[in-house]
N, C-alpha and C positions, 0 to 999 in steps of 0.2 A: 504494500500500500504506500503510495507516494504522499508526501506531506505538502502543505501549502507553502508558498514562497513569500517571505516578507521582504519588501524592497523599499528603500528610502529613495524618494524621487523629489525633484523640484518641479513645482507647478506655479504658474502665474495666476493671479486673481482674474477671474473671468470678466470683471468690470474694468480694472485699472492696470492689470499685469504685475502688481506687486508680487514678488517671489516668496513662496512658502516651502518649507520642508514638509513632505507628506510621507507617512508610513502607509504603504499599500500592501494588501494581502491578495495574492493571486493563487488560483488553483494550479495544479501541475500542467493543465492544458491552456493556461493563460487567461482565464476568466477572472475578473475582479470579484473578490469576496467582500472586502470592506476597505475603507481608507480613513485616515485621520490626519488632520494638520497638526504637526508637532511644533510649529513656530507660533509665537504669540500673535494674537490679533486676527486669526483666520479660522475658517471652518470648511469642511467639504460639503458639497451639495449632495444630498441623499438620493439614492435610487436613480442615478443617471447612467449606469452601466459602464462608466469610466470615471477616472478621477477628474473632478472639477472642483476648484477651490475659489473662495470669495473672502474678502475682508469682512470682519464683523461690523465695520462701520457703514457698509453699503445698505441701502434700503432694499426691501424685498422687491420693490418695483424695478430698481436699478439692476438687480440680479436677474430678474425675470426677463427684462429687455435684453441684457447681455446674453442670456441663455438662448433666446430666440435668434439673435444674430449668429451665435455659435452654431446652432442647428442649421440655419440657412446656409452658412458658409460650408459646413460639412456636406450638406445635400448637393451643393454645386460641385464640390470636389469629387464626390462620388459619381455624379453625372458625367463630369469631364473624364474620369478614369474609364467609365463604361464606353464612352465615345471612342477612346483611344484603342480599345480592344477590337 
């Protein structure tokens, strides 16, 4: 039986790009189990399927707007990759 992998990563705030240390736990096949910001002043966004961090000082509205921009950007990148194939 394989064990989960604990990884320390750097992630920028989804709103302002401030850097945070994040402890992420992945299954042996690479799926995110859980994550936690270990730097002061930040937190991870729950249930997003990948590590996303935000400053504690940002409002929920700012974080939601940034998350929507992030989703839109990722959808465009995925569409571009599919066109290249």
